N, C-alpha and C positions, 0 to 999 in steps of 0.2 A: 667408725670409719664403712663399715660393711655397712652398718644404716643407713648411713647420707647416700653413699654410694647406687644403695637397691631405691632408695628415694630420689635424686636424680634421674635413676632412669624411670621411675613409677610416671613422679613430676614428664617426661621427658614425651613416656611413647603418651599422658592421658591430651598435653598439647600439638601433639602430631593427627591424635583425634579427634580434640573439637575443629585444630585449624579444615581438615578431610568436612569434617559435620559442614562446616559456613561454608565451605566453598561449592561441598555437593547443594547445599538449599542455595545457593544462589545459581547455579548452575539449572537449580530445577525452574526459580522462577525466571530465568531467560527465560525457559524453551517453554515454558507453558506458556512465556507471554508472547513470543512470537509465533508461535499454535493460535493463541487468539485473535492475533493481527492478520496474518496470513487465511485464518475461514474469516475476517472480517474482508478482506478483500476481496476472493472470492466471492464467497455470496456476493457481490453490489461487481463484481464484474461475468457471474453465470446471463443474469434477464440485462444483458447491455443490451443500448438497442440502438438503428439510424433509423431515419428519419429522410427519405427523396424526394420530396417535395415537388411538383407537378407544374408544369409552363406556367396553370394559372393558378395553383395556389404559389406561387413564388412571384408571378406579380402581385396578388394579395394581400401576401407576406412585406413586399415593399418599403408602403407608405407605413410600417409600421417598424419596418430595421429588425423585424425576428430572424437570426437564420436561421437556418435547419439543421437537424442536429445530429451532432458528430461525432464521431471517436478521435483522440489524438493524443498518441504517447509519441510523447522528448525524450530521447534519447544525448542524457549530458552526465560528464565525469568532473568532479574537484577533485582536489586530491590525492588523483587513484583513483577513485572510491567513485560508483555510478550513481548519480542523485535524477536517477529521472522522474519522467515527470509523466501524471496524465489522467486526462481528463472524457470521461464521458457523460449518457443517458439510463438509468436503467429505472425498471421495475420493483420499488423494494415493498418488501410486507409491510402491510399499514397494520398489525400489530405491536410493531417495533416501538420502543415508548421515542424512537428519536425521527422519528416519522409521521407525517401528520395526517389528516382524510386524503391527501393529491399523493398518490402511489407511486409518479412517475418522480424522478428527479435524477439534476444533475450534481454527481459526484467528482471527485477532483481528488488526487494523492500527491503529495509528494513534499516533498524534506524540505524544512525552512532553518534563520538564524532564528533564536530566537535570547530578548534581552543580550544582556553581556553577558559574556565578552563576543562579539560576531561570532568565534568559534564554534559558539554552545548553538548545537540544532539539534532538530524536531522532528518527528514525521506526522504532520499530520493531514486530517483529512476534511473539505471541506463538500459540505450538505448545502444544496437550492432544490425547495421543491413547489421553491411559485413558481406559473405560468408564464412568467420570463425568464430561464435561468442566465438570461445577459446582466438582470437584474442585481447587480453584487452587494447590493444593498438584503437580500434575499437570503447573505449566504452564511453558516453557522459552521462559524471554526471550530474542530474536534484537535486537541493535543494528543496523540494516540499514544505517548512513547517516549523521553528523552536518552533512550540509550541506542536509536538508531544513526548511524553512521555512514548508511547504502541502504540505493532503494534500484533496481532495476527489473527491467521487463525486459522479454524476451517474446515475440510476437510469431506467429506458425501458421500458415494459411493448412491450404487442405490439404496438399500435396509435402506435409510436413516443413516446409523451405524455414528457415527461420530467418526473421526480418530486427533490427536495433528497435524501430521504430516504429508508425502506426499510422499515417493518415484518409478516413472514411474518404475521403477526396481524390484518393490518389486510388483508386482498388488496385489491389495486386492476386494476382490469382486469380483474378477473376471477377472478388469478390470486397464490397466494399469495409468487411471487419474480418477478424483474424479468428481461423475457429479453435486455435486454442493461444493458451497466455505461461509461457512460467513466470512464479514472481518470483521474486529473492532479496530477501531482508539481510542487512549484518547488522548485527547484536551486539556493541560490548557487555562484555563480562563484571564483575567486577576489578580483577584484574586490569582488564581494559582492551582486552582481545578478543577484536575480532569474529561475531563469532555467524555462516552464513546459516539462513536457516531455506527454502527452497518448496516452493507448491505448484501444483502442474494444474489447469482446471480450466475447462470447456463455455464454451460461449452454446446458451440455452436456443437465440435469437439469432445466432448466424445466419445470415444471406451471399 
């Protein structure tokens, strides 16, 4: 009876330790994934830029129907979770394997449905490094993670005023680009609990 009691205690302690170790590994993986994703987005955003063509340049672009480079952040919410979208042009280092010789690329981030059921969503990154970003056939789609259940962008001008969205065609604070941004990513752990991860980033080419 004594040995049986000891074995039950030992087995219970061992099971609890194994469960804690599994939860720790899962959390470590989620934190690592969040850190990598936030760093990727921050690196893309730091060199974001816009172009404001002159009247003569606009007239030259009209026949080709090429839109000027813009920075567009949309504020969306679904099922009480932020589902923001962001599209911008940026200068990427050519040493990266996903970037060709042309380093000026159009990048977009969004959470979109994947396969079935429709409730299943994932964080995607669209990359277009062609000379015509409007050519959707040149888009390269990267599935970054299926653990993302929310994506929120907050934009700040030079005075620190916060905005939920941003359109470079509607200057705020006298600037067409924000001075800095806060990225919030909601990732689900093994138990389905949503964990927020945040990162602030500045814009090198902001003007």
